[in-house]
N, C-alpha and C positions, 0 to 999 in steps of 0.2 A: 347766294341761296338764302331765302327768307327763313327766319327761325320757326320752330315748331309752334310757338305761341301765336304768331301771325297767321300761319296756315290754319290752326285750330279755330281761330276766331273769324275766319273768312267764310262768308255764306257761299261764295262761288267755289271755294275748295271743297266745301261739303257736298256740292253737286247733288242735292236732294232732288229726287224725281217727283216733284210736286206738280209740274205741268207736263204736257206731252213733249217727248224728245223726238227729234227728227234725224239726228246724225250723231255718231260718235266714232272717233278713231284715236290714234295715239297722240295726236296734237290737240284736239279740241272736241267739244260737243256743242250741238245746236239744239235749243229747246225754246219753248214759248216763255217769254219773260213773265215772271209771277206778278210784276207790278203793272207793266204796260201791255201785256198780251200780244206782243209781236215777236218774231223770231230773234233770238239772241245767240251769238256765238261766244263761247268761253274757252280761253286757253287753259289747258290742263295743268300748267305750271303756275304757281303763285308768283305774281310779279306784274309790273306794268309795261315791260318792254320786250316782247318777243322779237325774234330775228325778222328781217324783212321777208324771208321765205316763209316763215310761219304765219306772218300776217297775211301774205298773199294767199296761202292755203286756207286760212280761216275765213277770210272775206269771200273767197270763192265758194266755200261750203255754205256760208250764210246767204250769199246771193242765190245759190241754187235753191235752197229751201224757200227763200222769200219769193222767188219767181214761181215756184210751185204753189205757194200759198196765195199770192196776190194776182197771179195770171198776168193779164195785160195792164193792170193798175201799176203805175210807176211807184217806186219806192226809193228811199235813199238810205245809205249806210251811215249810221250815227256812231262815231267812235269816241265820243266824249264820255268819259267814265265818271259820271256825276256822283252817284251814291257809294260806289266802291272804287275809289281812284287807284288803289294799289294792286288790282288784279285785272289784267287785260280782258276786255269784253267789248262787244259792239252789237248794236241793234239794227235791224232792217225795219224802217218805218214807212208806211204808206201815208197818204194824205189824211185818212180818217182815224188814225191810231189814237189821237188825243180824245176824240169824242166817244169812241168805243169804250174807252177806259171808264167812263162814268155811267154807262148803261147799267141798268139793274136786271 
């Protein structure tokens, strides 16, 4: 169990509703990523290693939201936790996500 200081300092634990949210249950939530504007699933527990069953559930919810968002456009699930490596999260990225990021 992570200490209270780690949880208090974690942006994902804060779960601020800054962008649109698409799903929430006891395991996870799915919202648009504040940085890259694609759907992102976040584990409700602070830590990098959910159980395989939790991962399957979270990726399923992320994929459902991404399919609704992107329609027929292919997307991939990116599970690399670059900026917040100590709290499990994953993004659903379509081909155009990088370019949309820089639109004004």
